[in-house]
C-alpha positions as CSV (number, residue, x, y, z in Angstrom):
1,M,-23.1,-41.9,-50.8
2,P,-24.3,-41.3,-47.3
3,Q,-21.1,-42.7,-45.6
4,V,-18.9,-40.2,-47.5
5,D,-21.2,-37.4,-46.5
6,D,-21.1,-38.5,-42.8
7,V,-17.3,-38.6,-42.9
8,G,-17.2,-35.2,-44.6
9,R,-19.4,-33.7,-41.9
10,E,-17.4,-35.3,-39.1
11,N,-14.2,-33.9,-40.7
12,E,-15.7,-30.4,-40.9
13,E,-16.8,-30.7,-37.2
14,L,-13.3,-31.8,-36.2
15,K,-11.7,-29.0,-38.1
16,K,-14.1,-26.5,-36.4
17,R,-13.3,-28.0,-33.0
18,V,-9.6,-27.9,-33.7
19,A,-9.9,-24.2,-34.8
20,E,-11.8,-23.4,-31.6
21,M,-9.2,-25.2,-29.4
22,T,-6.4,-23.4,-31.3
23,A,-8.0,-20.0,-30.7
24,E,-8.6,-20.8,-27.1
25,A,-5.0,-21.9,-26.6
26,S,-3.8,-18.7,-28.3
27,N,-6.0,-16.6,-26.1
28,N,-4.8,-18.4,-23.0
29,E,-1.2,-17.9,-24.1
30,T,-1.9,-14.2,-24.5
31,I,-3.5,-14.0,-21.1
32,M,-0.6,-15.9,-19.6
33,K,2.0,-13.5,-21.1
34,R,0.0,-10.5,-20.0
35,T,-0.3,-11.9,-16.5
36,Q,3.4,-12.7,-16.3
37,A,4.3,-9.2,-17.5
38,R,2.0,-7.7,-14.8
39,E,3.4,-10.0,-12.1
40,L,6.9,-8.8,-13.0
41,T,5.7,-5.2,-12.7
42,L,4.4,-5.9,-9.2
43,L,7.6,-7.7,-8.3
44,R,9.7,-4.7,-9.5
45,A,7.8,-2.1,-7.3
46,D,10.4,-0.6,-4.9
47,T,8.0,0.9,-2.4
48,L,4.6,0.2,-0.9
49,P,2.9,3.2,-2.6
50,Q,4.4,2.2,-6.0
51,L,3.1,-1.3,-5.5
52,L,-0.4,-0.1,-4.6
53,H,-0.6,2.1,-7.7
54,A,0.7,-0.8,-9.8
55,M,-2.0,-3.1,-8.4
56,V,-4.8,-0.7,-9.2
57,D,-3.8,1.4,-12.2
58,G,-1.5,-1.1,-13.8
59,L,-3.9,-4.0,-13.6
60,R,-6.8,-1.9,-14.9
61,E,-4.9,-0.8,-17.9
62,S,-3.2,-4.2,-18.6
63,Y,-6.5,-6.1,-18.5
64,S,-8.7,-3.3,-20.0
65,L,-11.0,-3.5,-17.0
66,D,-13.6,-1.0,-16.0
67,A,-12.9,-1.2,-12.3
68,V,-10.1,-2.5,-10.0
69,S,-9.9,-2.2,-6.3
70,V,-7.8,-3.8,-3.6
71,V,-9.0,-4.9,-0.1
72,L,-6.2,-5.1,2.5
73,L,-6.7,-6.6,5.9
74,D,-5.0,-4.1,8.3
75,P,-6.5,-4.6,11.8
76,Q,-3.6,-3.0,13.6
77,H,-3.4,-0.1,11.1
78,E,0.2,-0.9,10.5
79,V,0.1,-0.6,6.7
80,R,-1.6,2.8,7.0
81,H,1.0,3.9,9.6
82,L,3.8,2.9,7.3
83,L,2.3,5.0,4.5
84,V,1.9,8.0,6.7
85,A,5.5,7.6,8.0
86,G,6.7,7.6,4.3
87,G,4.9,10.9,3.6
88,D,1.8,9.4,2.0
89,R,-1.9,9.7,3.0
90,P,-3.9,6.4,2.9
91,E,-7.0,8.3,1.9
92,E,-5.3,9.3,-1.3
93,F,-5.4,5.7,-2.5
94,K,-9.0,5.8,-3.6
95,Q,-9.4,2.2,-4.7
96,I,-7.4,0.7,-1.8
97,F,-9.7,-0.3,1.1
98,F,-7.9,-0.9,4.4
99,V,-10.2,-2.9,6.6
100,D,-10.1,-4.4,10.1
101,S,-12.1,-7.4,8.9
102,L,-13.0,-8.9,5.5
103,V,-16.5,-9.5,6.7
104,G,-19.0,-6.8,5.6
105,L,-17.6,-5.5,2.3
106,A,-19.0,-8.4,0.2
107,P,-20.4,-11.8,1.2
108,Q,-17.8,-13.7,-0.8
109,L,-14.9,-12.2,1.0
110,A,-15.6,-13.8,4.3
111,V,-15.0,-17.3,2.9
112,L,-12.8,-16.5,-0.1
113,H,-10.3,-19.3,-0.5
114,K,-10.1,-19.3,-4.4
115,P,-11.1,-16.8,-7.1
116,W,-14.8,-16.1,-7.3
117,L,-16.2,-15.1,-10.7
118,G,-19.7,-14.2,-11.5
119,P,-22.4,-11.6,-12.1
120,F,-22.0,-8.2,-10.4
121,V,-24.8,-7.8,-7.8
122,G,-25.2,-4.3,-6.6
123,A,-26.4,-5.3,-3.1
124,D,-23.3,-7.5,-2.6
125,H,-20.6,-5.7,-4.5
126,H,-21.3,-2.0,-4.5
127,L,-18.9,-1.3,-1.6
128,L,-16.1,-2.8,-3.6
129,F,-16.6,-0.5,-6.6
130,P,-18.0,2.8,-5.3
131,G,-19.0,5.4,-7.9
132,I,-18.5,3.0,-10.9
133,P,-21.9,2.4,-12.7
134,N,-23.2,-0.3,-15.0
135,L,-20.9,-3.1,-13.9
136,K,-22.1,-6.5,-15.1
137,S,-19.5,-9.0,-13.9
138,A,-16.9,-9.2,-11.2
139,A,-13.9,-11.3,-10.1
140,L,-12.7,-11.5,-6.5
141,V,-9.2,-12.9,-6.1
142,P,-7.9,-13.8,-2.6
143,L,-4.5,-12.6,-1.5
144,P,-3.4,-15.8,0.3
145,R,-0.7,-15.9,3.1
146,K,-0.3,-18.8,5.5
147,D,-3.6,-20.5,4.7
148,R,-5.7,-17.4,5.0
149,A,-6.7,-14.5,2.9
150,T,-5.1,-11.2,3.8
151,G,-7.2,-9.3,1.3
152,A,-8.5,-9.5,-2.2
153,L,-8.0,-8.1,-5.7
154,C,-11.4,-7.1,-7.1
155,F,-12.0,-6.7,-10.8
156,G,-15.2,-5.3,-12.3
157,S,-16.4,-5.2,-16.0
158,R,-19.3,-3.8,-17.9
159,D,-19.2,-6.9,-20.1
160,P,-21.5,-9.6,-18.5
161,S,-19.4,-12.4,-20.2
162,R,-16.0,-11.1,-18.9
163,F,-16.2,-13.0,-15.6
164,T,-18.4,-16.1,-15.4
165,R,-18.4,-19.2,-13.3
166,H,-17.4,-21.2,-16.4
167,H,-14.0,-19.4,-16.8
168,G,-10.8,-21.0,-15.5
169,T,-9.2,-19.3,-12.5
170,D,-5.7,-20.7,-12.5
171,F,-4.1,-17.5,-13.8
172,L,-6.0,-15.3,-11.4
173,A,-5.1,-17.5,-8.5
174,H,-1.4,-17.3,-9.4
175,L,-1.7,-13.5,-9.8
176,G,-3.3,-13.2,-6.3
177,A,-0.5,-15.3,-4.7
178,V,2.2,-13.2,-6.4
179,A,0.4,-10.0,-5.3
180,A,0.2,-11.2,-1.7
181,V,3.9,-11.9,-1.6
182,C,4.6,-8.5,-3.1
183,I,2.5,-6.8,-0.4
184,E,4.3,-8.7,2.3
185,N,7.7,-7.9,0.9
186,A,6.8,-4.2,0.5
187,V,5.5,-4.0,4.1
188,N,8.7,-5.6,5.4
189,R,10.8,-3.2,3.4
190,A,8.9,-0.3,4.8
191,R,9.3,-1.7,8.3
192,L,13.1,-2.0,7.8
193,L,13.4,1.5,6.3
194,R,11.5,3.0,9.2
195,A,13.5,1.0,11.7
196,G,16.7,2.3,10.1
197,I,15.8,6.0,10.4
198,T,13.9,6.1,13.6
199,D,14.7,5.8,17.3
200,F,13.0,2.8,18.9
201,L,12.2,4.5,22.2
202,T,10.8,7.9,21.1
203,G,9.8,7.3,17.5
204,W,11.9,10.3,16.4
205,H,13.9,10.2,13.3
206,N,17.6,9.5,13.9
207,R,20.8,11.3,12.9
208,R,21.1,9.4,9.6
209,Y,17.7,10.8,8.6
210,L,18.6,14.3,9.9
211,Q,21.7,14.4,7.7
212,Q,19.9,13.2,4.6
213,R,16.9,15.4,5.1
214,L,18.8,18.6,5.9
215,K,20.7,18.2,2.6
216,E,17.3,17.9,0.8
217,E,15.9,20.9,2.6
218,L,18.9,23.1,2.0
219,A,18.9,22.2,-1.7
220,R,15.2,23.0,-1.8
221,A,15.8,26.4,-0.1
222,Q,18.6,27.2,-2.6
223,R,16.5,26.4,-5.6
224,R,13.6,28.5,-4.4
225,S,15.8,31.3,-2.9
226,G,14.0,30.5,0.4
227,S,15.1,29.9,4.0
228,I,15.1,27.2,6.6
229,A,15.2,27.5,10.3
230,C,16.6,24.9,12.8
231,L,16.0,24.7,16.5
232,M,18.3,22.7,18.8
233,I,16.8,21.5,22.1
234,D,18.8,20.1,25.0
235,I,17.4,18.7,28.2
236,D,19.3,20.4,31.1
237,K,20.9,18.0,33.7
238,F,19.7,15.0,31.9
239,K,22.5,12.9,33.3
240,G,21.2,13.8,36.8
241,I,17.8,12.4,35.9
242,N,19.4,9.1,34.9
243,D,21.8,9.0,37.9
244,G,19.2,10.1,40.5
245,Y,16.0,8.4,39.3
246,G,17.2,5.6,37.0
247,H,17.3,5.1,33.2
248,L,13.6,4.4,33.1
249,A,12.9,7.9,34.4
250,G,15.3,9.2,31.7
251,D,13.4,7.3,29.1
252,S,10.2,8.7,30.4
253,A,11.6,12.2,30.1
254,L,12.5,11.6,26.5
255,K,9.1,10.3,25.7
256,R,7.5,13.4,27.3
257,L,9.8,15.6,25.2
258,R,8.7,13.7,22.0
259,S,5.0,13.9,23.0
260,A,5.2,17.7,23.5
261,S,7.0,18.2,20.1
262,R,4.8,15.9,18.1
263,R,1.9,18.2,18.3
264,R,3.9,21.1,17.0
265,F,6.5,20.3,14.4
266,A,8.6,17.6,12.7
267,A,11.6,16.6,14.8
268,W,14.8,14.7,14.2
269,T,16.9,13.4,17.0
270,R,20.5,13.7,18.0
271,P,22.0,11.3,20.5
272,R,20.0,10.9,23.7
273,A,19.2,14.2,25.4
274,S,19.0,16.6,22.5
275,A,16.9,17.2,19.4
276,V,17.0,19.2,16.2
277,M,13.7,20.6,14.7
278,S,13.3,22.3,11.4
279,W,10.8,24.6,9.7
280,P,11.4,24.8,5.9
281,S,10.3,27.9,4.0
282,C,9.7,30.2,6.9
283,C,10.7,33.7,7.9
284,R,12.5,34.6,11.1
285,R,9.7,35.4,13.5
286,P,7.6,32.2,13.3
287,P,10.5,30.1,14.6
288,L,11.1,32.5,17.4
289,R,7.4,32.3,18.4
290,K,7.6,28.5,18.1
291,R,10.8,28.4,20.2
292,R,9.1,30.3,23.1
293,G,5.9,28.2,22.8
294,S,7.8,24.9,22.7
295,R,10.0,25.8,25.6
296,S,7.0,26.4,27.8
297,A,5.4,23.2,26.6
298,F,8.6,21.2,27.4
299,E,9.0,22.8,30.8
300,R,5.6,21.6,31.8
């Protein structure tokens, strides 16, 4: 009965196809849940350093990847300056690449408008994953903001079938969009934090920061049975500078004071013509030497 046999084969093929589609749907659901969990982790990051660590270490662990790096467009070095202002060193973020232009790291980055998936090509992609051998496939996911890419999430795998041109990119595109929003929010929070604890004119930390930081340093000195030295500096006859030469000249004097101190020690401002400087964990003589040296520098 050939017709019965044909129907049986068609039935088996349909069952096989349904099983494949069910498995694919289950896999997509797993990927979606994992992506949503990772996106929530990025959204919960309180600070810019936390976010950068979550983007590299968190995504690598969550997706079981062999390599993850992040390219951030930072032509004015603002992100790097915000990290430094917060006490972090940009070079410590080994897999974060701060660049002035997206051109040069990989050919795809210059025109990256949607996720690119394909084979890892050493000549094209080695700058994105330095020191990680035997990569076989890669995914480059744009970080879109206002119709342009502000960077990219870069994933690398030693499995040649992990990222191919035949894979869907909807989840990756959504992850890139969420990551871009998270970066923008973290940068804005860092800007606001810095604006709230620094003086706009001189760049010195303000009184609020001084009060908070002195409590921390005093507590640290008590825990370690150490000491802390503070130096108060006041500009003599500062009112006369303002009255005789104008407020622009007074502002210039404050900038000169800040410029002289920046090369020597951390400084925190008090209102207008005075400053407080601190040396944690020091003995008596170094601050005395610094006081004499700083006075001569300010007098110049």
